[in-house]
C-alpha positions as CSV (number, residue, x, y, z in Angstrom):
1,M,24.2,84.4,34.2
2,N,27.3,86.1,33.3
3,N,26.6,88.2,30.4
4,K,30.0,88.3,29.0
5,V,31.3,86.3,26.1
6,A,33.4,83.3,27.2
7,I,36.3,82.9,24.9
8,L,36.9,79.1,24.9
9,T,40.3,78.0,24.1
10,P,41.2,74.4,24.0
11,T,44.8,74.2,24.2
12,Y,47.4,71.3,24.1
13,G,51.2,70.8,24.1
14,R,51.8,74.5,23.2
15,P,53.1,76.4,26.2
16,H,54.7,78.9,24.1
17,R,51.5,80.1,22.7
18,I,49.7,80.9,26.0
19,Q,51.1,84.3,26.8
20,P,51.0,85.5,23.2
21,Y,47.7,84.5,23.0
22,I,46.4,86.5,26.2
23,D,48.3,89.6,25.1
24,N,46.8,89.6,21.6
25,I,43.4,89.1,23.1
26,R,43.8,91.7,25.8
27,S,45.4,94.3,23.5
28,V,42.3,94.3,21.1
29,T,39.3,93.5,23.3
30,D,37.3,95.2,25.7
31,M,37.5,92.7,28.8
32,G,34.6,94.4,30.1
33,L,32.7,92.1,27.2
34,A,34.7,88.9,27.5
35,D,36.7,86.4,29.6
36,I,39.5,84.1,28.1
37,V,38.9,80.4,29.3
38,F,41.4,77.9,28.7
39,I,40.6,74.1,28.7
40,V,43.3,72.0,29.2
41,E,44.0,68.4,29.6
42,E,45.2,67.0,33.1
43,D,48.4,65.3,32.1
44,D,49.7,68.2,29.9
45,K,51.4,69.8,32.8
46,E,53.6,72.7,31.5
47,V,50.7,74.0,29.7
48,K,48.2,73.5,32.8
49,E,50.6,75.2,34.7
50,I,51.0,78.1,32.4
51,C,47.3,78.7,32.0
52,E,46.3,78.2,35.7
53,N,49.0,80.9,36.7
54,S,47.9,83.1,33.8
55,G,44.8,85.1,35.6
56,E,42.8,83.6,33.0
57,I,39.8,81.1,33.7
58,T,41.4,77.6,33.3
59,I,39.2,74.5,33.3
60,I,40.3,70.7,33.0
61,N,39.0,68.6,30.3
62,K,36.7,65.9,31.8
63,R,35.2,64.5,28.6
64,A,36.6,63.0,25.3
65,R,40.3,64.1,24.6
66,S,39.5,66.1,21.8
67,F,38.6,69.6,20.8
68,G,35.0,68.6,21.1
69,G,35.4,67.2,24.4
70,A,37.0,70.3,25.8
71,M,34.5,72.9,24.3
72,N,31.6,70.7,26.0
73,T,33.5,70.5,29.4
74,A,33.5,74.3,29.2
75,V,29.8,74.9,28.1
76,R,28.6,72.3,30.9
77,E,30.7,74.2,33.7
78,L,30.1,77.8,32.6
79,D,26.9,79.8,32.7
80,Y,27.7,82.6,30.1
81,K,25.4,84.3,27.7
82,Y,27.9,83.9,24.7
83,F,30.5,81.3,24.0
84,Y,32.9,81.8,21.4
85,G,34.6,79.0,19.8
86,S,38.7,79.7,19.4
87,S,41.8,77.9,19.9
88,D,45.6,78.9,20.6
89,D,46.5,79.2,17.1
90,F,44.2,82.2,16.2
91,F,45.3,85.9,16.1
92,F,42.4,88.3,16.9
93,H,42.3,91.9,15.1
94,E,40.9,95.3,16.4
95,N,37.1,95.3,16.7
96,W,36.6,91.5,16.1
97,L,33.7,91.4,18.6
98,P,31.4,94.4,18.3
99,P,30.1,93.3,15.0
100,L,29.5,89.8,16.1
101,L,27.4,90.8,19.3
102,E,25.4,93.0,17.0
103,L,24.4,90.0,14.5
104,S,24.0,87.8,17.5
105,E,20.8,89.6,18.4
106,N,19.0,87.7,15.4
107,F,21.2,84.6,14.9
108,G,22.2,82.1,17.4
109,M,25.5,81.5,15.6
110,V,27.9,84.2,14.0
111,G,30.9,83.3,12.2
112,S,34.2,85.4,12.2
113,N,36.4,85.8,9.3
114,D,39.6,83.5,9.7
115,M,41.2,85.1,6.7
116,G,42.4,81.9,5.2
117,N,39.7,79.1,4.6
118,P,37.8,79.8,1.2
119,E,34.8,77.9,2.7
120,V,34.9,80.5,5.5
121,A,34.7,83.4,3.0
122,A,31.8,82.0,1.2
123,G,29.9,81.6,4.4
124,L,29.8,77.9,4.4
125,L,32.1,77.0,7.4
126,S,33.2,78.5,10.7
127,T,36.3,77.7,12.2
128,C,35.9,80.5,15.1
129,Y,32.3,81.7,16.0
130,L,29.9,83.4,18.6
131,I,27.2,81.3,19.9
132,N,24.4,82.9,21.9
133,K,23.5,80.8,24.9
134,K,19.8,80.8,23.8
135,Y,20.8,78.6,20.8
136,L,22.9,76.3,22.4
137,S,20.7,73.5,23.0
138,R,20.0,73.2,19.1
139,C,23.8,73.1,18.3
140,V,24.0,69.4,18.7
141,P,20.6,67.6,17.4
142,D,21.2,64.4,19.6
143,S,23.0,66.1,22.6
144,P,21.3,69.1,23.7
145,E,23.8,70.2,26.5
146,D,26.9,70.3,24.3
147,I,28.1,73.0,22.0
148,V,29.7,70.5,19.4
149,C,29.6,66.8,18.9
150,E,32.6,65.4,20.5
151,L,32.6,62.3,18.6
152,Y,34.8,63.5,16.0
153,L,38.7,62.8,16.4
154,H,39.7,66.1,14.8
155,N,37.8,67.1,11.5
156,Y,34.1,68.1,10.8
157,T,33.5,69.4,14.4
158,D,33.1,72.9,12.8
159,T,31.4,71.6,9.8
160,E,28.9,69.9,11.7
161,L,28.1,72.9,13.9
162,T,27.9,75.2,10.8
163,S,26.1,72.8,8.9
164,V,23.2,72.4,11.7
165,A,23.1,76.1,12.3
166,R,22.5,77.0,8.5
167,F,19.7,74.7,8.3
168,N,18.2,76.0,11.5
169,K,18.2,79.4,9.7
170,E,20.5,80.5,12.5
171,Y,23.8,81.1,11.0
172,A,25.4,84.6,9.8
173,Y,28.8,85.2,8.5
174,C,30.6,88.6,9.9
175,P,33.3,89.4,7.5
176,E,34.1,92.3,9.5
177,S,35.1,90.2,12.6
178,L,38.9,89.5,11.7
179,V,40.3,86.5,13.8
180,E,42.9,85.1,11.7
181,H,43.9,81.6,11.8
182,M,47.6,81.1,11.9
183,H,47.4,77.5,10.4
184,P,49.9,75.7,8.4
185,A,47.3,75.0,5.3
186,W,47.4,78.7,4.9
187,G,51.1,79.1,5.2
188,K,51.0,81.1,8.5
189,A,52.5,78.5,11.0
190,P,54.8,75.4,11.0
191,I,53.4,72.1,11.3
192,D,54.0,70.8,14.9
193,E,53.1,67.9,17.1
194,T,49.9,69.0,18.0
195,Y,48.8,69.4,14.2
196,N,50.2,65.9,13.7
197,L,47.6,64.4,16.0
198,Q,45.4,64.9,13.3
199,N,47.1,62.3,10.9
200,G,45.1,59.3,10.2
201,T,41.6,60.8,11.6
202,W,40.2,61.9,8.0
203,D,38.4,58.9,7.3
204,H,36.9,58.1,10.5
205,D,35.5,61.5,10.6
206,T,34.4,62.0,7.2
207,A,32.5,58.5,7.8
208,L,31.0,59.9,11.0
209,F,29.9,63.2,9.5
210,N,28.1,61.6,6.6
211,S,26.5,59.1,9.1
212,R,25.0,62.1,11.3
213,R,23.9,64.2,8.2
214,F,20.2,62.8,8.7
215,L,20.0,64.2,12.3
216,W,19.6,67.9,10.7
217,E,18.9,67.3,7.1
218,Q,15.7,65.6,7.7
219,A,14.8,67.4,10.8
């Protein structure tokens, strides 16, 4: 097993974000503790080429064409002690990782402060998070090999993951770990074609989440 943190980064349709994302992480992270891992789609040619030539680990998504599918592809292919759930629209601040690692000694999932979402600040949700490998088999109640449920089209993927960890008393929020979500919802980025892919997914994902709650709430 690799004892480092695999920073899992599904990315699609944003070739211009790849190098700045790499530069940001490398400027604030002890890379003796972490590896950057991109998960890309086979037909996203420009992004795939940039990632493969970046010097970072690049994996082709082999499962559902979604954030969840990409994340699950990575955890099934990689053997790391820790997995960090990220995406190409996060900005990492100094000292983001050490406090997460400290808390992970006692919790299976530790959430960073995304500096935008009020549910994150309240400790109810994580949009970026560290998962200890020893907890991985409990992340998705009906799929122990996965890190998230990949049935969601866009919404609720992180909500279910956090809800399950909180129910299992395996969740901790780490406000000192600043990993800023540069998202249009918080006025930190323009809406682009990748964000627009979520249009029309809300009803499906809400119904799916409500249909799955019994898996952990009645466990």
